[in-house]
Backbone as numpy.savetxt, mean C-alpha at the origin, in Angstrom:
# Nx Ny Nz CAx CAy CAz Cx Cy Cz
15.14 4.29 9.66 14.27 3.78 8.63 15.10 2.96 7.64
14.66 1.75 7.32 15.40 0.85 6.45 14.51 0.40 5.30
15.13 0.24 4.13 14.40 -0.23 2.96 14.22 -1.74 2.99
14.95 -2.43 3.87 14.89 -3.89 3.90 13.51 -4.40 4.27
12.88 -3.76 5.26 11.56 -4.22 5.70 10.51 -4.03 4.61
10.56 -2.88 3.90 9.60 -2.65 2.83 9.75 -3.69 1.72
10.99 -3.98 1.33 11.21 -4.98 0.29 10.75 -6.36 0.74
10.93 -6.67 2.03 10.48 -7.97 2.55 8.96 -8.08 2.46
8.25 -6.99 2.76 6.79 -7.02 2.66 6.35 -7.20 1.21
6.97 -6.45 0.29 6.61 -6.56 -1.12 6.86 -7.97 -1.66
7.99 -8.57 -1.26 8.41 -9.84 -1.84 7.76 -11.06 -1.19
7.38 -10.96 0.10 6.96 -12.16 0.82 5.55 -12.11 1.41
4.93 -10.93 1.51 3.60 -10.87 2.12 2.55 -11.44 1.16
1.58 -12.16 1.73 0.49 -12.71 0.92 -0.71 -11.78 0.91
-0.64 -10.68 1.64 -1.80 -9.80 1.79 -1.87 -8.79 0.66
-3.02 -8.16 0.53 -3.25 -7.13 -0.48 -4.16 -6.06 0.12
-4.41 -5.04 -0.66 -5.36 -3.98 -0.30 -4.97 -3.33 1.03
-5.93 -3.18 1.94 -5.71 -2.44 3.18 -4.67 -3.12 4.07
-4.68 -4.44 4.14 -3.70 -5.14 4.99 -2.28 -4.89 4.49
-2.11 -4.88 3.17 -0.77 -4.61 2.62 -0.34 -3.18 2.94
-1.28 -2.22 2.86 -0.94 -0.83 3.16 -0.52 -0.68 4.62
-1.19 -1.39 5.52 -0.82 -1.31 6.94 0.56 -1.92 7.15
0.84 -3.04 6.50 2.18 -3.64 6.61 3.25 -2.67 6.10
2.97 -1.99 5.00 3.94 -1.04 4.45 4.10 0.17 5.37
3.00 0.60 6.00 3.08 1.73 6.92 3.97 1.39 8.11
3.90 0.15 8.60 4.77 -0.29 9.70 6.20 -0.44 9.20
6.36 -1.04 8.01 7.70 -1.25 7.45 8.40 0.07 7.18
7.64 1.11 6.90 8.24 2.42 6.62 9.01 2.97 7.82
8.64 2.52 9.03 9.31 2.99 10.25 10.24 1.94 10.85
10.49 0.83 10.14 11.26 -0.27 10.70 12.76 -0.07 10.49
13.55 -0.76 11.32 15.00 -0.74 11.18 15.46 -1.97 10.40
16.78 -2.20 10.35 17.30 -3.32 9.57 16.87 -4.67 10.12
16.52 -4.73 11.41 16.05 -5.98 12.00 14.55 -6.18 11.79
13.92 -5.26 11.02 12.48 -5.30 10.72 11.64 -5.11 11.98
12.16 -4.32 12.91 11.45 -3.97 14.13 11.07 -2.49 14.05
9.83 -2.17 14.42 9.36 -0.79 14.36 8.45 -0.52 15.55
8.34 0.75 15.92 7.45 1.11 17.03 6.67 2.39 16.67
5.96 2.42 15.53 5.15 3.60 15.21 3.87 3.62 16.05
3.33 4.80 16.27 2.06 4.92 16.97 0.91 4.51 16.06
-0.22 4.15 16.67 -1.38 3.73 15.88 -1.87 4.87 15.00
-1.70 6.11 15.47 -2.13 7.25 14.65 -1.27 7.39 13.41
0.03 7.12 13.54 0.92 7.20 12.39 0.61 6.12 11.37
0.36 4.89 11.85 0.02 3.79 10.94 -1.28 4.08 10.21
-2.29 4.54 10.94 -3.59 4.84 10.32 -3.47 5.96 9.30
-2.66 6.98 9.63 -2.51 8.11 8.70 -1.80 7.69 7.42
-0.75 6.91 7.53 -0.01 6.50 6.34 -0.78 5.48 5.50
-1.63 4.67 6.14 -2.43 3.69 5.40 -3.75 4.27 4.92
-4.03 5.54 5.29 -5.26 6.24 4.88 -6.52 5.54 5.40
-6.49 5.09 6.65 -7.65 4.46 7.27 -7.81 5.02 8.67
-8.90 4.62 9.36 -9.12 5.09 10.72 -8.26 4.28 11.70
-8.08 4.81 12.90 -7.28 4.11 13.91 -7.95 2.80 14.33
-9.27 2.80 14.43 -9.97 1.57 14.80 -9.78 0.49 13.74
-9.86 0.90 12.46 -9.65 -0.06 11.38 -8.22 -0.56 11.38
-7.27 0.32 11.68 -5.87 -0.10 11.73 -5.65 -1.16 12.82
-6.30 -0.98 13.98 -6.16 -1.97 15.05 -6.73 -3.32 14.63
-7.89 -3.30 13.96 -8.49 -4.56 13.50 -7.62 -5.25 12.45
-7.01 -4.46 11.57 -6.14 -5.04 10.54 -4.91 -5.67 11.16
-4.35 -5.02 12.19 -3.16 -5.58 12.85 -3.47 -6.93 13.51
-4.66 -7.05 14.06 -5.06 -8.34 14.65 -5.06 -9.43 13.58
-5.59 -9.10 12.39 -5.61 -10.07 11.29 -4.20 -10.39 10.81
-3.32 -9.40 10.79 -1.93 -9.64 10.37 -1.20 -10.54 11.37
-1.49 -10.35 12.67 -0.90 -11.24 13.68 -1.38 -12.67 13.49
-2.66 -12.83 13.14 -3.21 -14.18 12.95 -2.55 -14.89 11.78
-2.07 -14.12 10.79 -1.40 -14.74 9.64 0.07 -15.02 9.90
0.60 -14.55 11.03 2.00 -14.80 11.38 2.99 -13.82 10.79
2.53 -12.90 9.93 3.45 -11.96 9.29 3.84 -10.82 10.22
3.09 -10.63 11.30 3.37 -9.52 12.22 3.29 -10.03 13.65
4.24 -9.62 14.47 4.19 -9.91 15.91 4.29 -8.59 16.66
3.44 -8.43 17.67 3.43 -7.18 18.44 3.70 -7.46 19.91
4.51 -6.61 20.49 4.72 -6.61 21.94 4.01 -5.39 22.47
2.81 -5.59 23.02 1.95 -4.49 23.41 2.53 -3.74 24.59
2.56 -2.42 24.48 3.04 -1.58 25.57 1.92 -1.25 26.54
2.27 -0.94 27.75 1.28 -0.60 28.76 1.37 0.86 29.15
0.61 1.71 28.50 0.64 3.13 28.83 1.35 3.95 27.76
1.47 5.25 28.01 2.02 6.16 27.01 3.51 5.95 26.80
4.24 5.67 27.86 5.70 5.58 27.72 6.15 4.23 27.21
5.39 3.19 27.47 5.75 1.85 27.00 5.13 1.65 25.61
5.91 1.93 24.57 5.40 1.90 23.20 5.27 0.46 22.72
4.23 0.21 21.94 4.06 -1.10 21.32 5.11 -1.27 20.23
5.82 -2.42 20.27 6.85 -2.70 19.27 6.36 -3.79 18.33
6.67 -3.63 17.05 6.21 -4.52 16.00 7.40 -5.22 15.36
7.25 -6.49 15.09 8.25 -7.25 14.35 7.61 -7.77 13.06
8.16 -7.39 11.93 7.68 -7.88 10.63 8.41 -9.18 10.33
7.67 -10.27 10.31 8.27 -11.60 10.17 8.46 -12.02 8.72
7.92 -11.25 7.77 8.05 -11.60 6.35 9.52 -11.71 5.96
9.88 -12.77 5.26 11.24 -12.92 4.76 12.26 -13.34 5.79
11.85 -13.57 7.03 12.78 -14.00 8.08 12.58 -15.48 8.38
13.68 -16.18 8.65 13.55 -17.57 9.07 13.35 -17.61 10.59
13.18 -18.82 11.10 12.87 -18.98 12.52 13.98 -18.44 13.42
15.23 -18.65 13.02 16.36 -18.21 13.85 16.42 -16.68 13.93
16.21 -16.00 12.79 16.28 -14.54 12.77 15.10 -13.92 13.51
13.93 -14.55 13.45 12.79 -14.04 14.20 13.07 -14.14 15.71
13.58 -15.29 16.15 13.90 -15.47 17.56 14.97 -14.48 18.02
15.97 -14.23 17.17 17.03 -13.29 17.53 16.48 -11.87 17.67
15.59 -11.48 16.75 15.00 -10.14 16.82 14.11 -10.00 18.06
13.37 -11.04 18.39 12.52 -10.99 19.58 13.35 -10.82 20.85
14.45 -11.57 20.93 15.29 -11.49 22.12 16.04 -10.17 22.22
16.47 -9.62 21.07 17.30 -8.41 21.07 16.47 -7.15 21.21
15.38 -7.07 20.48 14.64 -5.82 20.39 13.35 -5.79 21.20
12.75 -6.96 21.46 11.48 -6.99 22.16 11.61 -7.55 23.58
12.85 -7.79 24.01 13.14 -8.24 25.38 12.39 -9.52 25.75
12.35 -10.46 24.81 11.72 -11.75 25.05 12.81 -12.75 25.42
12.56 -13.57 26.43 13.53 -14.58 26.84 13.78 -15.58 25.72
14.95 -16.19 25.73 15.39 -17.03 24.61 14.41 -18.17 24.33
14.02 -18.91 25.37 13.12 -20.04 25.16 11.77 -19.58 24.62
11.25 -18.48 25.18 9.98 -17.95 24.71 10.10 -17.42 23.29
11.24 -16.81 22.96 11.45 -16.28 21.61 11.46 -17.40 20.58
12.10 -18.53 20.90 12.11 -19.67 19.98 10.71 -20.22 19.77
9.92 -20.27 20.85 8.55 -20.78 20.73 7.69 -19.86 19.88
7.82 -18.54 20.09 7.05 -17.58 19.31 7.47 -17.62 17.84
8.78 -17.75 17.58 9.28 -17.78 16.20 8.72 -18.98 15.45
8.73 -20.14 16.11 8.19 -21.35 15.48 6.69 -21.18 15.19
5.99 -20.56 16.11 4.55 -20.34 15.92 4.29 -19.39 14.75
5.09 -18.34 14.61 4.91 -17.40 13.49 5.18 -18.08 12.16
6.24 -18.89 12.10 6.55 -19.60 10.86 5.40 -20.54 10.49
4.85 -21.25 11.48 3.75 -22.18 11.20 2.51 -21.42 10.70
2.24 -20.26 11.27 1.09 -19.47 10.83 1.26 -18.99 9.40
2.47 -18.53 9.05 2.70 -18.06 7.69 2.59 -19.18 6.67
3.10 -20.36 7.03 2.99 -21.50 6.12 1.53 -21.91 5.93
0.76 -21.89 7.03 -0.66 -22.24 6.93 -1.43 -21.21 6.11
-1.07 -19.93 6.26 -1.76 -18.88 5.51 -1.47 -18.99 4.02
-0.23 -19.36 3.66 0.09 -19.52 2.24 -0.61 -20.73 1.63
-0.79 -21.79 2.43 -1.43 -23.00 1.90 -2.94 -22.91 1.92
-3.51 -21.97 2.66 -4.97 -21.91 2.80 -5.70 -21.70 1.49
-5.29 -20.77 0.59 -6.04 -20.59 -0.65 -6.12 -21.84 -1.50
-5.02 -22.62 -1.57 -5.04 -23.83 -2.39 -5.97 -24.88 -1.80
-6.04 -24.97 -0.46 -6.89 -25.98 0.17 -8.37 -25.63 0.04
-8.68 -24.31 -0.02 -10.07 -23.91 -0.07 -10.65 -23.90 -1.48
-9.82 -24.16 -2.51 -10.30 -24.14 -3.88 -11.20 -25.34 -4.13
-12.47 -25.16 -4.49 -13.37 -26.29 -4.70 -13.01 -27.05 -5.96
-13.22 -28.36 -5.94 -12.96 -29.21 -7.08 -14.25 -29.38 -7.87
-14.18 -29.17 -9.19 -15.38 -29.26 -10.02 -15.85 -30.70 -10.10
-17.14 -30.92 -9.96 -17.71 -32.26 -10.01 -18.08 -32.62 -11.45
-17.93 -33.89 -11.80 -18.26 -34.35 -13.14 -19.77 -34.55 -13.24
-20.44 -34.04 -14.31 -21.89 -34.22 -14.44 -22.26 -35.69 -14.51
-23.42 -36.01 -13.98 -23.86 -37.40 -13.92 -24.08 -37.99 -15.31
-24.49 -37.18 -16.29 -24.78 -37.70 -17.64 -23.57 -37.63 -18.56
-22.37 -37.45 -17.97 -21.11 -37.40 -18.72 -21.10 -36.30 -19.77
-21.93 -35.30 -19.61 -21.93 -34.18 -20.55 -20.71 -33.32 -20.30
-20.18 -32.71 -21.34 -18.99 -31.86 -21.14 -19.34 -30.67 -20.27
-18.44 -30.28 -19.40 -18.73 -29.15 -18.51 -18.91 -27.86 -19.31
-19.75 -27.00 -18.77 -20.00 -25.72 -19.44 -18.75 -24.86 -19.37
-18.47 -24.13 -20.44 -17.26 -23.27 -20.42 -17.39 -22.19 -19.35
-16.30 -21.86 -18.70 -16.37 -20.83 -17.64 -16.73 -19.49 -18.22
-17.46 -18.71 -17.43 -17.83 -17.38 -17.86 -16.61 -16.47 -17.81
-16.52 -15.63 -18.80 -15.39 -14.71 -18.86 -15.57 -13.61 -17.83
-14.63 -13.53 -16.93 -14.70 -12.50 -15.89 -14.08 -11.22 -16.41
-14.71 -10.13 -16.14 -14.23 -8.83 -16.58 -13.94 -7.97 -15.37
-12.95 -7.10 -15.45 -12.64 -6.22 -14.31 -13.85 -5.38 -13.92
-13.95 -5.14 -12.59 -15.06 -4.33 -12.11 -15.04 -2.93 -12.69
-13.82 -2.41 -12.95 -13.74 -1.06 -13.50 -14.40 -0.98 -14.87
-14.26 -2.07 -15.68 -14.91 -2.07 -16.99 -16.41 -2.16 -16.85
-16.88 -3.01 -15.92 -18.32 -3.16 -15.76 -18.95 -1.87 -15.29
-18.26 -1.13 -14.42 -18.83 0.10 -13.91 -18.83 1.20 -14.96
-17.82 1.17 -15.86 -17.70 2.25 -16.83 -18.35 1.93 -18.16
-19.04 0.78 -18.27 -19.63 0.40 -19.54 -20.76 1.33 -19.95
-21.70 1.58 -19.05 -22.88 2.33 -19.46 -23.44 3.11 -18.29
-24.21 4.15 -18.65 -24.93 4.94 -17.68 -26.33 4.37 -17.52
-27.12 4.87 -16.56 -28.49 4.39 -16.42 -29.32 4.56 -17.68
-29.00 5.56 -18.53 -29.78 5.76 -19.75 -29.31 4.88 -20.89
-28.31 4.00 -20.64 -27.87 3.07 -21.68 -26.72 3.57 -22.52
-26.32 4.83 -22.38 -25.22 5.38 -23.17 -23.88 5.00 -22.53
-22.83 4.81 -23.34 -21.52 4.45 -22.78 -20.98 5.55 -21.87
-20.38 5.14 -20.78 -19.79 6.08 -19.83 -18.35 6.39 -20.22
-18.00 7.65 -20.28 -16.66 8.06 -20.64 -15.80 8.21 -19.38
-14.53 7.83 -19.51 -13.60 7.95 -18.39 -13.18 9.40 -18.23
-12.87 9.79 -17.01 -12.44 11.15 -16.69 -10.92 11.17 -16.54
-10.21 11.77 -17.51 -8.73 11.75 -17.43 -8.21 12.44 -16.17
-8.89 13.50 -15.71 -8.43 14.19 -14.51 -8.60 13.31 -13.28
-9.72 12.58 -13.20 -9.95 11.63 -12.11 -8.84 10.58 -12.10
-8.53 10.02 -13.29 -7.50 8.99 -13.38 -6.13 9.53 -12.98
-5.84 10.81 -13.35 -4.54 11.39 -13.01 -4.38 11.55 -11.50
-5.45 11.98 -10.81 -5.41 12.11 -9.35 -5.23 10.74 -8.70
-5.92 9.73 -9.24 -5.81 8.37 -8.68 -4.40 7.83 -8.83
-3.76 8.10 -9.97 -2.40 7.60 -10.21 -1.39 8.30 -9.31
-1.50 9.63 -9.20 -0.53 10.39 -8.39 -0.66 10.03 -6.91
-1.89 9.86 -6.43 -2.11 9.51 -5.02 -2.01 8.01 -4.77
-1.87 7.21 -5.86 -1.77 5.75 -5.78 -2.90 5.20 -4.92
-4.12 5.55 -5.28 -5.31 5.08 -4.56 -6.18 4.23 -5.48
-6.85 3.27 -4.89 -7.76 2.41 -5.63 -9.10 3.13 -5.77
-9.54 3.45 -7.00 -10.82 4.17 -7.16 -12.00 3.43 -6.58
-11.93 2.09 -6.53 -13.05 1.33 -5.98 -13.21 1.55 -4.48
-12.11 1.90 -3.79 -12.15 2.10 -2.34 -12.20 3.58 -1.95
-11.58 4.43 -2.74 -11.45 5.85 -2.38 -11.98 6.75 -3.50
-12.99 6.30 -4.22 -13.49 7.06 -5.36 -14.03 8.43 -4.99
-14.68 8.54 -3.84 -15.27 9.83 -3.45 -14.19 10.87 -3.18
-13.10 10.48 -2.52 -12.01 11.42 -2.24 -11.31 11.84 -3.53
-11.12 10.88 -4.44 -10.47 11.21 -5.71 -11.36 12.14 -6.53
-12.67 11.84 -6.58 -13.60 12.66 -7.37 -13.69 14.08 -6.80
-13.68 14.21 -5.49 -13.75 15.54 -4.87 -12.54 16.38 -5.26
-11.35 15.75 -5.23 -10.14 16.47 -5.62 -10.16 16.82 -7.10
-10.62 15.87 -7.94 -10.67 16.12 -9.39 -11.62 17.27 -9.71
-12.77 17.33 -9.06 -13.73 18.41 -9.31 -13.17 19.77 -8.90
-12.46 19.79 -7.75 -11.86 21.05 -7.30 -10.76 21.51 -8.26
-9.96 20.57 -8.76 -8.90 20.92 -9.70 -9.47 21.37 -11.05
-10.60 20.80 -11.43 -11.24 21.20 -12.68 -11.69 22.65 -12.63
-12.08 23.14 -11.45 -12.53 24.52 -11.31 -11.39 25.52 -11.51
-10.15 25.08 -11.29 -9.00 25.98 -11.51 -8.30 25.66 -12.82
-9.02 24.97 -13.73 -8.53 24.67 -15.08 -7.26 23.82 -15.06
-7.18 22.88 -14.11 -6.03 21.98 -14.08 -6.17 20.91 -15.16
-5.06 20.47 -15.70 -5.05 19.42 -16.72 -4.43 18.15 -16.15
-4.73 16.99 -16.75 -4.10 15.75 -16.27 -2.58 15.80 -16.31
-2.00 16.48 -17.31 -0.54 16.57 -17.39 0.02 17.36 -16.21
-0.69 18.44 -15.81 -0.23 19.23 -14.67 -0.34 18.42 -13.37
-1.39 17.61 -13.26 -1.52 16.76 -12.07 -0.38 15.76 -12.01
0.01 15.23 -13.17 1.14 14.29 -13.19 2.43 14.98 -12.79
2.60 16.27 -13.18 3.80 17.03 -12.81 3.86 17.29 -11.31
2.69 17.21 -10.64 2.67 17.50 -9.20 3.57 16.54 -8.44
3.62 15.26 -8.88 4.46 14.29 -8.16 5.93 14.69 -8.23
6.39 15.19 -9.41 7.78 15.62 -9.53 8.08 16.73 -8.53
7.16 17.69 -8.43 7.37 18.78 -7.46 7.32 18.25 -6.04
6.42 17.33 -5.75 6.27 16.79 -4.40 7.53 16.07 -3.95
8.15 15.30 -4.83 9.36 14.55 -4.48 10.62 15.39 -4.56
10.50 16.66 -5.02 11.68 17.52 -5.08 12.16 17.93 -3.70
11.30 17.78 -2.68 11.68 18.09 -1.31 12.11 16.80 -0.61
13.32 16.78 -0.08 13.86 15.55 0.51 13.04 15.10 1.71
12.52 16.04 2.51 11.74 15.65 3.69 10.46 14.95 3.28
9.75 15.54 2.29 8.51 14.91 1.84 8.80 13.56 1.20
9.86 13.49 0.40 10.16 12.24 -0.31 10.47 11.11 0.65
11.07 11.40 1.81 11.44 10.34 2.75 10.32 10.01 3.73
9.47 10.98 4.06 8.43 10.75 5.06 7.06 10.48 4.46
6.69 11.20 3.41 5.38 10.99 2.77 5.58 10.99 1.26
6.11 9.89 0.70 6.42 9.88 -0.73 5.19 9.92 -1.62
4.02 9.53 -1.09 2.80 9.51 -1.89 1.82 10.53 -1.34
1.49 11.59 -2.08 0.55 12.59 -1.57 -0.88 12.10 -1.66
-1.71 12.50 -0.71 -3.13 12.17 -0.75 -3.85 13.19 -1.62
-5.10 12.91 -2.04 -5.85 13.90 -2.82 -5.98 15.23 -2.09
-6.17 15.18 -0.77 -6.28 16.42 -0.01 -4.97 17.21 -0.01
-3.83 16.49 0.02 -2.54 17.18 -0.03 -2.28 17.78 -1.41
-2.79 17.12 -2.45 -2.66 17.69 -3.80 -3.38 19.03 -3.87
-4.62 19.08 -3.33 -5.39 20.32 -3.35 -4.72 21.40 -2.50
-4.25 21.04 -1.31 -3.69 22.02 -0.39 -2.41 22.64 -0.93
-1.66 21.90 -1.75 -0.37 22.38 -2.23 -0.38 22.69 -3.72
-1.57 22.75 -4.32 -1.65 22.91 -5.78 -1.04 24.23 -6.25
-1.46 25.35 -5.66 -0.95 26.64 -6.10 0.55 26.75 -5.88
1.02 26.25 -4.75 2.45 26.29 -4.47 3.23 25.45 -5.49
2.65 24.29 -5.87 3.31 23.43 -6.84 3.35 24.08 -8.21
2.26 24.75 -8.61 2.23 25.40 -9.92 3.26 26.52 -9.99
3.42 27.26 -8.90 4.43 28.31 -8.88 5.84 27.72 -8.96
6.04 26.61 -8.28 7.33 25.95 -8.33 7.65 25.41 -9.70
6.64 24.85 -10.39 6.86 24.34 -11.74 7.12 25.48 -12.70
6.41 26.61 -12.52 6.55 27.73 -13.45 7.92 28.38 -13.34
8.58 28.28 -12.19 9.87 28.92 -12.01 10.99 28.18 -12.73
10.77 26.95 -13.16 11.81 26.19 -13.81 12.00 26.69 -15.25
13.23 26.82 -15.77 13.44 27.22 -17.17 12.80 26.23 -18.12
12.27 26.74 -19.21 11.52 25.88 -20.14 12.42 24.89 -20.83
13.68 25.28 -21.14 14.56 24.42 -21.93 15.56 23.65 -21.09
15.42 23.72 -19.75 16.38 23.04 -18.89 16.09 21.56 -18.85
17.12 20.75 -18.85 16.97 19.30 -18.77 17.63 18.85 -17.50
16.90 18.21 -16.60 17.48 17.77 -15.33 18.52 16.70 -15.55
19.59 16.70 -14.76 20.61 15.65 -14.89 20.06 14.30 -14.47
20.64 13.27 -15.07 20.19 11.90 -14.75 20.52 11.59 -13.30
19.53 11.08 -12.59 19.70 10.74 -11.18 19.33 9.29 -10.94
19.92 8.73 -9.92 19.56 7.37 -9.53 18.17 7.37 -8.92
17.45 6.29 -9.12 16.09 6.20 -8.58 16.15 6.15 -7.06
15.40 7.05 -6.42 15.41 7.14 -4.97 14.57 6.04 -4.35
14.72 5.89 -3.03 13.92 4.90 -2.31 12.44 5.23 -2.43
12.10 6.52 -2.32 10.69 6.93 -2.43 10.11 6.55 -3.78
10.87 6.75 -4.87 10.37 6.41 -6.19 10.20 4.91 -6.35
11.12 4.13 -5.74 10.96 2.67 -5.83 9.71 2.22 -5.08
9.44 2.83 -3.91 8.24 2.48 -3.15 6.98 2.83 -3.95
6.98 4.03 -4.58 5.83 4.44 -5.38 5.64 3.48 -6.55
6.73 3.11 -7.22 6.61 2.21 -8.37 6.05 0.86 -8.00
6.49 0.30 -6.87 5.97 -0.99 -6.44 4.50 -0.89 -6.06
4.14 0.20 -5.35 2.76 0.36 -4.92 1.82 0.57 -6.11
2.29 1.33 -7.14 1.48 1.53 -8.34 1.33 0.23 -9.10
2.39 -0.58 -9.15 2.29 -1.86 -9.83 1.30 -2.80 -9.16
1.22 -2.74 -7.81 0.27 -3.59 -7.10 -1.17 -3.22 -7.42
-1.41 -1.93 -7.71 -2.76 -1.47 -8.05 -3.03 -1.46 -9.55
-2.03 -1.81 -10.37 -2.24 -1.89 -11.80 -2.13 -0.56 -12.52
-1.50 0.45 -11.91 -1.37 1.74 -12.56 -0.10 1.76 -13.42
-0.15 2.56 -14.48 1.07 2.85 -15.23 1.75 4.05 -14.59
3.06 4.09 -14.69 3.79 5.18 -14.03 3.52 6.48 -14.75
3.19 7.54 -13.95 2.89 8.85 -14.51 4.17 9.49 -15.02
4.08 10.14 -16.17 5.25 10.82 -16.74 5.32 12.25 -16.25
């Protein structure tokens, strides 16, 4: 497992949301050459989506040129993935020939095709932007409407017209699990309601991440817990937190790879880092 592939996805991928999560799930298993061979079940589990959805997302990623797959035939012939983000044409061709057993001439052709796809995908948003037309009567154009985040629009009011209050426990679960409430609101709400029944506080939920990353295996394999994992390990985490001396101060440590991945993923979703 190499941090190079993850950083390449963060720095060079044009995708967001589910496609970005799938790219990160593949990058999490990649080597220094940005080649990985995770199973579809592993990718779907780490991206928190179904296997069918993961397959559809990979097809879209291939169309953008950021991902190339060498499909395996059967159980023993594993599908190998090459993350093309951040690689030039020469390095893509070298990785294809070395790790995916592609002949040199074919590797050069595939590398050039991937580079062309990525360049076209980056230029597509600018080309599709419509140009505003000038009114026939030379009247000044109407000022653009102020766009507001969907989260504000949803939390403005209830059906009875009264302002809707935010749930700090819901927000704490969303931050710790690094999930978008607009996509996974039901899972976050279910976990928040269950934690509320055991008198959990938002501060305790935030402390759960510290306990979760205290185990080296979890920190390297599953650095971000899901809402279901928070519930399943809640009592164990509370016992672990309670065993720590009240006045002890942990020594300063360098930021781990898992913490850097969590920080980048939280920044992509607009979350502040939990204390």
